[in-house]
C-alpha positions in Angstrom: -61.0 -7.4 3.2 -60.6 -4.6 4.4 -59.4 -6.3 7.9 -56.6 -8.0 6.4 -55.3 -4.7 4.9 -55.5 -2.7 8.3 -53.7 -6.1 10.0 -51.1 -5.9 7.8 -50.6 -2.4 7.8 -50.1 -1.7 11.2 -47.6 -5.1 11.4 -45.7 -3.0 8.9 -45.8 0.0 11.7 -44.8 -1.8 14.8 -42.3 -3.7 12.8 -40.4 -0.1 11.5 -41.3 1.2 14.5 -39.1 -1.8 16.4 -35.9 -1.1 14.3 -33.6 0.9 16.2 -29.8 1.9 15.1 -27.4 -0.2 16.6 -24.0 0.8 17.0 -21.6 -1.9 18.2 -19.7 -1.7 22.2 -16.0 -2.4 20.8 -13.9 -2.0 23.9 -10.7 0.3 23.3 -7.8 -1.0 23.5 -4.4 0.1 25.2 -2.1 2.0 22.8 0.1 -1.2 22.1 3.3 -1.2 20.0 3.4 -1.7 16.6 6.7 -3.6 15.1 6.8 -4.3 11.4 10.7 -5.2 10.7 11.6 -7.0 8.2 15.2 -8.8 7.8 16.4 -10.2 4.6 19.8 -12.1 2.9 19.7 -8.9 0.7 22.9 -6.5 1.4 21.8 -2.8 1.4 19.1 -0.9 3.9 16.9 -2.9 6.1 14.1 -1.1 7.9 12.2 -1.1 10.6 8.7 0.4 11.1 7.4 1.1 15.3 3.8 2.5 15.7 1.4 2.8 18.5 -2.0 1.2 17.7 -4.9 3.9 17.6 -8.4 3.7 19.0 -10.9 2.3 16.7 -12.6 5.2 17.0 -10.0 7.7 15.8 -8.0 5.6 13.1 -4.6 6.9 12.2 -0.8 6.3 12.0 0.9 7.5 15.6 4.8 6.7 15.1 6.9 5.7 17.5 9.9 8.0 18.2 13.8 8.2 19.7 13.7 4.4 20.5 17.0 2.7 20.7 16.8 -0.3 18.2 18.9 -3.2 17.2 19.3 -6.3 16.0 21.5 -9.1 17.5 22.4 -12.1 15.7 23.4 -15.5 18.2 27.1 -14.9 17.9 26.9 -11.5 19.9 27.2 -9.3 17.3 24.5 -6.1 17.6 23.6 -3.9 14.9 22.5 -0.8 16.0 19.1 0.5 13.4 19.7 4.7 13.1 17.1 6.9 13.5 15.1 8.1 10.3 12.0 10.0 11.9 8.1 9.6 11.9 8.9 5.4 13.3 11.2 4.3 10.9 14.9 2.8 12.1 17.1 2.3 9.2 21.0 0.5 8.9 23.0 -0.3 6.0 24.0 -4.4 6.2 26.5 -5.5 4.5 26.3 -9.2 2.7 29.2 -10.3 5.7 26.4 -9.7 7.8 23.8 -12.1 6.6 24.5 -14.8 6.8 22.2 -17.7 5.9 21.6 -20.7 8.7 22.5 -17.6 11.5 19.5 -16.6 13.8 18.7 -13.0 14.4 16.7 -11.0 16.7 15.3 -7.3 17.8 15.5 -5.2 20.4 13.9 -1.8 20.9 14.4 0.5 24.3 11.9 3.1 24.1 11.5 6.3 25.4 9.6 5.3 28.3 12.2 2.8 29.6 10.0 0.2 28.5 12.5 -3.0 26.8 11.1 -5.8 24.0 12.7 -8.4 21.9 11.7 -10.4 19.2 12.1 -13.9 19.4 15.3 -15.4 17.4 14.6 -16.1 13.8 16.5 -18.1 11.6 17.7 -16.6 8.6 17.0 -19.4 5.7 18.6 -20.3 2.7 17.9 -18.9 -0.7 14.6 -18.4 -2.0 13.4 -20.1 -4.6 13.1 -18.3 -8.1 10.0 -16.9 -9.3 8.9 -18.9 -12.1 7.2 -16.2 -13.7 4.9 -13.2 -13.1 2.3 -12.6 -15.7 -1.3 -10.9 -16.3 -5.1 -11.5 -17.8 -7.5 -8.8 -19.0 -10.0 -9.7 -16.9 -13.6 -8.7 -15.8 -14.7 -8.8 -12.0 -17.3 -7.9 -10.4 -18.8 -5.6 -8.5 -21.7 -4.6 -5.3 -23.4 -3.3 -9.1 -23.8 -6.5 -10.8 -24.7 -3.9 -14.1 -21.7 -2.2 -13.5 -18.4 -4.8 -13.8 -14.6 -3.5 -13.4 -11.8 -4.4 -16.5 -8.6 -4.0 -16.2 -5.8 -6.6 -15.6 -5.5 -9.6 -13.4 -1.6 -10.5 -12.5 -0.7 -13.8 -11.9 2.1 -15.8 -10.4 3.9 -19.1 -10.9 6.8 -21.1 -8.8 7.7 -24.2 -9.7 10.9 -24.8 -6.8 12.9 -28.1 -5.7 11.0 -30.1 -2.5 13.8 -29.5 -0.5 13.1 -25.8 -0.5 11.5 -22.9 1.1 7.5 -24.1 1.2 6.2 -21.3 2.4 5.8 -18.3 1.2 5.0 -14.0 0.8 4.7 -11.3 -1.1 5.3 -7.8 -1.5 4.2 -5.4 -4.0 5.3 -1.8 -5.1 3.4 -0.8 -8.1 4.9 2.0 -10.5 3.0 4.0 -13.6 3.9 6.8 -16.0 1.3 9.3 -16.4 0.6 12.8 -17.8 -0.9 16.1 -16.8 -3.6 17.2 -19.0 -2.0 21.0 -20.3 1.1 22.2 -20.4 2.0 25.3 -18.4 3.1 28.6 -20.4 2.3 31.2 -17.6 1.4 30.5 -14.1 -0.2 33.0 -11.4 0.5 33.1 -7.6 0.2 37.1 -6.7 2.4 37.6 -9.5 2.1 36.9 -13.2 5.2 34.3 -14.3 6.4 32.7 -17.6 7.3 29.2 -17.4 10.9 28.7 -18.6 10.0 25.0 -19.0 6.5 24.7 -19.9 6.7 20.9 -19.6 8.2 20.7 -16.0 5.3 19.2 -14.4 3.8 17.5 -17.3 5.5 13.8 -16.9 5.0 12.1 -13.8 6.0 8.5 -12.3 3.9 7.1 -8.9 5.4 4.6 -7.3 3.5 3.0 -4.0 3.8 0.1 -1.8 0.2 -1.9 -2.3 -1.1 -2.8 1.1 -2.5 -6.2 0.0 -1.3 -9.2 2.3 -0.3 -12.5 -0.6 0.5 -16.0 1.2 0.7 -19.5 0.0 2.0 -22.5 1.3 3.4 -25.7 -0.3 4.1 -27.3 2.9 0.9 -30.0 2.9 1.6 -30.5 -1.3 3.3 -33.4 -2.5 4.9 -30.8 -5.2 6.5 -27.9 -4.2 5.0 -25.7 -7.4 2.9 -23.1 -7.3 0.0 -22.3 -10.4 -1.9 -18.9 -11.1 -1.9 -17.7 -8.0 -3.7 -14.4 -7.9 -2.2 -11.4 -6.8 -3.1 -7.6 -7.7 -6.1 -6.5 -9.8 -5.7 -3.3 -11.4 -9.1 -2.0 -12.9 -9.1 0.7 -16.0 -10.8 3.3 -13.2 -7.8 5.4 -12.9 -4.9 6.2 -14.8 -2.5 3.5 -14.3 -2.7 1.8 -17.1 -2.8 4.6 -20.3 0.6 4.6 -20.6 2.5 2.4 -18.4 2.5 0.6 -15.4 4.9 -1.8 -13.7 5.0 -4.1 -11.5 7.7 -5.4 -8.8 7.1 -8.3 -7.1 9.0 -9.2 -3.9 8.8 -12.7 -2.9 9.9 -14.3 0.6 10.4 -17.4 2.4 9.0 -18.1 5.9 9.5 -19.9 9.0 6.2 -21.7 9.9 6.0 -19.3 12.7 5.8 -16.3 10.1 3.7 -17.4 7.2 1.2 -18.8 10.6 1.6 -14.9 11.1 0.9 -13.4 8.2 -1.9 -15.8 6.6 -3.4 -15.1 10.0 -3.0 -11.0 9.0 -3.9 -11.8 5.2 -7.4 -13.5 6.2 -8.3 -10.7 8.5 -7.3 -8.6 5.9 -9.1 -9.5 2.9 -11.9 -11.8 4.6 -13.6 -8.8 7.4 -15.9 -6.8 6.6 -19.5 -7.7 7.6 -21.7 -7.9 11.0 -21.8 -12.0 10.9 -18.3 -12.1 8.8 -14.4 -12.7 10.5 -13.9 -9.8 13.4 -11.0 -8.0 14.2 -8.8 -9.6 16.5 -5.4 -8.9 17.9 -2.6 -11.3 16.2 0.4 -11.3 18.6 3.7 -11.9 16.9 6.5 -12.4 18.1 7.4 -9.5 20.1 7.1 -9.4 23.9 7.8 -7.1 26.4 10.5 -8.5 28.2 9.6 -7.3 31.9 5.8 -7.8 31.0 4.8 -11.0 28.3 1.4 -9.8 29.1 1.9 -7.1 27.4 0.0 -7.0 24.2 2.7 -6.0 21.0 1.5 -6.5 17.6 3.5 -6.8 14.9 6.3 -9.4 13.7 10.0 -9.6 13.2 10.6 -11.1 10.3 14.2 -12.7 9.1 14.1 -13.8 5.2 15.0 -15.0 2.1 13.8 -12.9 -0.7 14.5 -12.4 -4.5 12.7 -9.8 -7.2 11.2 -10.1 -10.0 9.2 -7.0 -12.1 6.9 -6.6 -14.9 5.9 -3.7 -17.8 2.5 -3.5 -18.8 2.4 -1.4 -21.7 -1.3 0.7 -22.5 -4.2 -1.5 -22.3 -6.1 1.1 -24.8 -8.7 -1.7 -25.7 -10.0 -1.3 -21.9 -11.5 2.3 -22.0 -10.9 4.6 -19.1 -13.1 7.2 -17.8 -12.1 10.9 -18.5 -10.6 13.7 -16.7 -12.9 16.7 -16.2 -10.2 19.3 -17.2 -12.4 21.7 -18.6 -11.0 25.4 -18.2 -12.4 28.0 -15.7 -13.8 31.1 -16.7 -12.2 34.4 -15.0 -12.1 37.8 -15.4 -9.5 39.1 -13.9 -6.5 37.0 -11.7 -7.8 37.7 -8.3 -11.5 35.5 -8.5 -9.3 32.1 -8.4 -6.8 31.5 -5.0 -3.4 31.1 -6.6 -1.1 28.8 -8.3 -3.4 29.5 -11.4 -2.5 28.1 -14.3 -2.3 29.0 -17.8 -2.1 26.8 -21.1 -1.2 29.5 -23.2 -0.2 33.2 -22.4 -3.6 34.6 -20.6 -6.0 32.2 -22.8 -8.3 34.3 -23.7 -11.6 33.8 -24.6 -12.6 36.7 -26.0 -11.9 36.4 -30.1 -10.7 40.2 -29.8 -8.8 39.5 -26.8 -8.7 40.3 -22.8 -11.3 38.7 -20.7 -13.2 36.2 -19.7 -9.6 33.9 -19.6 -9.7 30.0 -19.6 -7.5 29.1 -16.7 -6.7 25.5 -14.2 -5.5 24.0 -11.8 -4.3 20.6 -9.9 -3.6 18.1 -12.1 -5.0 19.2 -15.0 -1.6 21.0 -15.4 0.9 19.9 -12.4 1.2 16.4 -12.5 2.7 16.1 -8.5 -0.4 17.1 -7.2 -1.0 13.4 -7.7 1.6 12.0 -5.8 4.4 11.6 -8.3 7.8 12.6 -9.2 8.7 14.0 -12.4 12.7 12.1 -11.8 12.0 8.9 -13.9 12.9 6.1 -12.0 16.2 4.0 -12.8 14.8 1.3 -13.6 12.1 2.3 -15.9 12.7 1.1 -19.7 
């Protein structure tokens, strides 16, 4: 018995000694041009984003600045996009310039003198109407089986004619309303000031684009119908659902080539992550260097028919939410905490006789804009 125990102990020791950290050898790719362009049939501001891919070891956004960016149609009409800074190029296009059935391509000239073009993409005919966007209260699992997440799951239904578009992509933009825990009556930034409007930074709305990719196709189905396609899940672990939440769903009809690109992106985005799962791939789009077709260019110039649908969700109090710790800091003079320091009541004294110590606070507990939101109510907010 003693020999058996000794053998097992030695085996465990030797096996542990064989375990070494594994660092994958990931080759650094060149800083490839990344194109995110979308031309829709909706008149208004059209936007092209240009950037450079960053190394795996040092991820980050690298904008491609000062480029000459144009959209050209098959009839020779050219539309210059204006540099807005940080890799953003925009132009207002009228309905007469966005003709369904017309082919468009993207043209880019960089400061290095490199010229890029996309393939021609045809602006498709009207996108089918969204039948409905709705949500259901659900519980989803996490890595810890004992701590599931509660929240709401959004779904979309579509019932289109058989001769309408068959390939779809959805972009989502979320907006939610929230409050700071306290109002500000006074603040200290080197000098003590009384707030003219104590509610100035109390009430905010945050709007942001959801990065997830959603695609679906009915090309190989008899009917052009999509039922209960799952979109975004909003958990109760943030302040999104405490007051009012809105989801804007932008639907795009895609060509077969565009759908293939975005569906590959969806798979890579959602299914990669483990050592033995799908590994990151360099997915080529429809943009290329006209003088060096072998150069890797990432991204896609989309030409799509689109429409929007918005849904509002009132407070889901039955879900329960984690409390925000807005306990006041205790100080004896104004110089103990770097400014700005906020006071919920003038020099909020914790001493029944007045004077120090004082209870003060900072950040989200007093200023809702520190969470990235705006105090300006959106025009669409009901």
